[in-house]
C-alpha positions as CSV (number, residue, x, y, z in Angstrom):
1,M,0.0,0.0,0.0
2,H,1.3,3.4,-0.9
3,A,1.7,6.1,1.7
4,A,-1.1,8.2,0.2
5,Q,-3.5,5.2,0.3
6,S,-2.5,4.5,3.9
7,V,-3.3,8.0,4.9
8,A,-6.6,7.9,3.1
9,V,-7.6,4.6,4.8
10,T,-6.6,6.0,8.2
11,L,-8.5,9.2,7.6
12,S,-11.7,7.4,6.5
13,V,-11.5,5.0,9.5
14,A,-11.0,8.0,11.8
15,L,-13.9,9.9,10.3
16,A,-16.1,6.8,10.6
17,L,-15.3,6.6,14.4
18,V,-15.9,10.3,15.2
19,P,-19.6,9.9,16.0
20,A,-19.0,6.8,18.2
21,L,-16.1,8.4,20.0
22,A,-18.0,11.7,20.6
23,G,-20.5,9.8,22.7
24,G,-23.5,12.1,22.0
25,C,-21.4,15.3,21.6
26,A,-21.7,15.3,17.8
27,S,-24.4,17.3,16.2
28,T,-26.2,14.1,15.2
29,P,-28.7,13.2,18.0
30,A,-28.0,9.9,19.8
31,R,-30.4,7.1,19.0
32,P,-32.8,6.2,21.8
33,A,-32.6,2.7,23.3
34,A,-34.7,0.1,21.6
35,H,-38.1,-0.4,23.1
36,G,-38.2,-3.2,25.6
37,A,-34.5,-2.8,26.4
38,E,-35.1,-0.9,29.6
39,A,-35.4,-2.6,32.9
40,P,-38.9,-2.7,34.3
41,V,-39.6,-0.1,36.9
42,D,-39.8,-1.7,40.4
43,P,-43.4,-1.2,41.8
44,A,-41.9,0.2,45.0
45,V,-40.5,3.3,43.2
46,A,-43.0,3.5,40.3
47,P,-45.3,5.9,42.2
48,L,-42.4,8.4,42.5
49,A,-42.7,9.2,38.8
50,F,-44.5,12.5,39.8
51,M,-41.0,13.8,40.9
52,A,-39.4,13.4,37.4
53,G,-38.5,16.6,35.7
54,N,-36.6,19.9,36.0
55,W,-37.9,22.1,38.8
56,V,-37.0,25.7,39.6
57,L,-37.8,28.2,42.4
58,S,-36.8,31.8,42.2
59,Q,-36.4,33.3,45.7
60,P,-37.1,36.9,46.6
61,N,-33.4,37.5,47.5
62,G,-32.3,36.8,43.9
63,A,-31.2,33.2,44.5
64,T,-32.5,30.3,42.4
65,I,-33.1,26.7,43.5
66,E,-33.0,24.0,40.9
67,E,-33.9,20.4,41.4
68,H,-33.7,17.7,38.7
69,W,-35.2,14.2,39.1
70,Q,-34.7,11.4,36.5
71,A,-37.7,9.2,36.0
72,P,-37.7,5.9,37.9
73,R,-35.8,3.1,36.1
74,G,-35.3,-0.4,37.4
75,K,-35.1,-0.1,41.2
76,A,-34.0,3.6,41.4
77,L,-34.3,7.2,40.6
78,L,-31.7,9.9,40.9
79,G,-31.9,13.6,41.8
80,S,-29.7,16.6,42.0
81,F,-30.2,20.0,43.8
82,R,-28.3,23.3,43.7
83,R,-28.9,26.8,45.0
84,V,-27.4,29.6,42.9
85,L,-27.1,33.0,44.6
86,G,-28.0,36.2,42.9
87,N,-24.2,36.9,42.4
88,G,-23.8,33.6,40.5
89,I,-22.1,31.6,43.3
90,T,-23.4,28.1,44.0
91,P,-22.7,27.5,47.8
92,F,-23.6,23.8,47.7
93,Y,-25.0,20.8,45.7
94,E,-26.9,17.8,46.8
95,F,-27.1,14.4,45.0
96,T,-29.8,12.0,45.9
97,Q,-30.7,8.4,45.1
98,I,-33.9,6.7,45.9
99,V,-33.6,2.9,45.7
100,A,-36.0,0.0,46.3
101,E,-34.2,-2.5,48.6
102,K,-35.4,-5.9,49.8
103,D,-37.9,-4.6,52.4
104,R,-37.8,-0.8,52.1
105,V,-37.3,2.2,49.9
106,V,-34.2,4.2,50.9
107,L,-33.3,7.8,50.1
108,R,-29.5,8.5,50.3
109,Q,-28.2,12.0,49.9
110,I,-24.7,13.6,49.9
111,H,-24.0,17.3,50.3
112,V,-21.0,19.0,48.9
113,H,-19.8,22.6,49.0
114,G,-19.7,24.7,45.9
115,N,-16.0,23.7,45.3
116,F,-17.1,20.1,45.5
117,D,-15.5,19.5,48.9
118,T,-17.4,17.2,51.2
119,D,-19.1,19.0,54.1
120,P,-17.3,17.6,57.2
121,R,-20.5,17.6,59.1
122,R,-22.1,15.4,56.4
123,A,-19.2,13.2,55.3
124,E,-21.4,10.2,55.3
125,P,-24.6,10.1,53.3
126,M,-27.9,11.0,55.0
127,V,-30.1,7.9,54.9
128,L,-33.9,8.2,55.0
129,V,-36.6,5.5,54.5
130,M,-39.9,5.9,52.8
131,E,-42.6,6.3,55.5
132,K,-45.6,6.5,53.1
133,C,-46.3,7.1,49.4
134,T,-49.1,7.8,47.0
135,A,-49.2,8.6,43.3
136,S,-48.5,12.3,44.1
137,M,-46.8,12.3,47.5
138,A,-43.8,10.6,49.3
139,T,-42.6,11.0,52.8
140,F,-39.2,10.0,54.1
141,V,-38.0,9.8,57.7
142,P,-34.5,9.1,59.1
143,A,-33.4,5.5,59.1
144,K,-32.7,4.0,62.5
145,D,-29.4,2.6,61.3
146,G,-26.9,5.5,60.8
147,A,-29.3,8.1,59.4
148,N,-26.8,11.0,59.6
149,A,-29.9,13.2,59.4
150,G,-29.1,15.7,62.2
151,A,-32.2,17.6,63.4
152,L,-34.3,16.4,60.4
153,A,-37.6,14.8,61.3
154,R,-39.2,14.3,57.8
155,V,-38.9,15.2,54.1
156,T,-42.0,15.2,51.9
157,Y,-42.2,15.6,48.2
158,S,-45.7,16.2,46.7
159,A,-47.2,17.3,43.4
160,P,-50.2,19.6,44.1
161,D,-50.5,19.8,40.3
162,R,-48.6,18.6,37.2
163,N,-46.4,21.7,37.0
164,T,-45.5,22.0,40.7
165,L,-43.2,20.0,43.0
166,L,-43.4,20.9,46.7
167,L,-40.6,19.9,49.0
168,V,-41.3,20.2,52.7
169,V,-38.4,19.7,55.1
170,E,-39.6,19.3,58.7
171,P,-37.1,19.8,61.6
172,R,-37.2,17.5,64.6
173,P,-38.7,19.3,67.6
174,E,-36.2,20.0,70.5
175,A,-37.3,19.2,74.0
176,G,-38.8,22.3,75.8
177,K,-38.7,24.5,72.7
178,P,-41.5,25.5,70.3
179,A,-41.5,23.5,67.1
180,E,-39.7,25.2,64.2
181,K,-41.7,26.0,61.1
182,P,-41.0,23.5,58.2
183,L,-39.1,24.8,55.2
184,E,-41.2,24.7,52.0
185,F,-39.8,24.9,48.5
186,R,-42.6,25.2,45.9
187,M,-40.8,24.6,42.6
188,K,-42.3,25.0,39.1
189,R,-41.6,22.8,36.2
190,A,-38.9,24.2,33.9
191,G,-38.9,23.5,30.2
């Protein structure tokens, strides 16, 4: 083979590989998975489909809260949370998985600072278990075995309507003190 032919063959092979190597970064859209290739959704996490989507809350102080939930697949769904301040700084991120286990549904969450360093107070994941669930609401409470939940009593996600995701974070009452008001994040569907 002549040098010119060798270069032409190498170039044609390289060009043929570009879409595969780009892994979805090329301008050609990636092909969706064939129907029937997905794992069936576990019945324990299927009701959580109401959480799927991109959710946004603009706060009066100029900050924006964003939460993204992937649809349930197999035994799990994944979520991410960030708060972006009015000056563009993101002080922290949270990454959450909800997984159907043998006898319970578990929510695990890690919290990292804006520079992606682990918060030393939350080096281990927070572990909550599903307390109750309907087609538009799910409540999680600290697990008895190493919850790392601090003063958290309960977290509830609900969908008052198709375009709203309400997150309510309830603090655990301290002995001898009035109960603190729960934090409510009423997020709207984005896009």
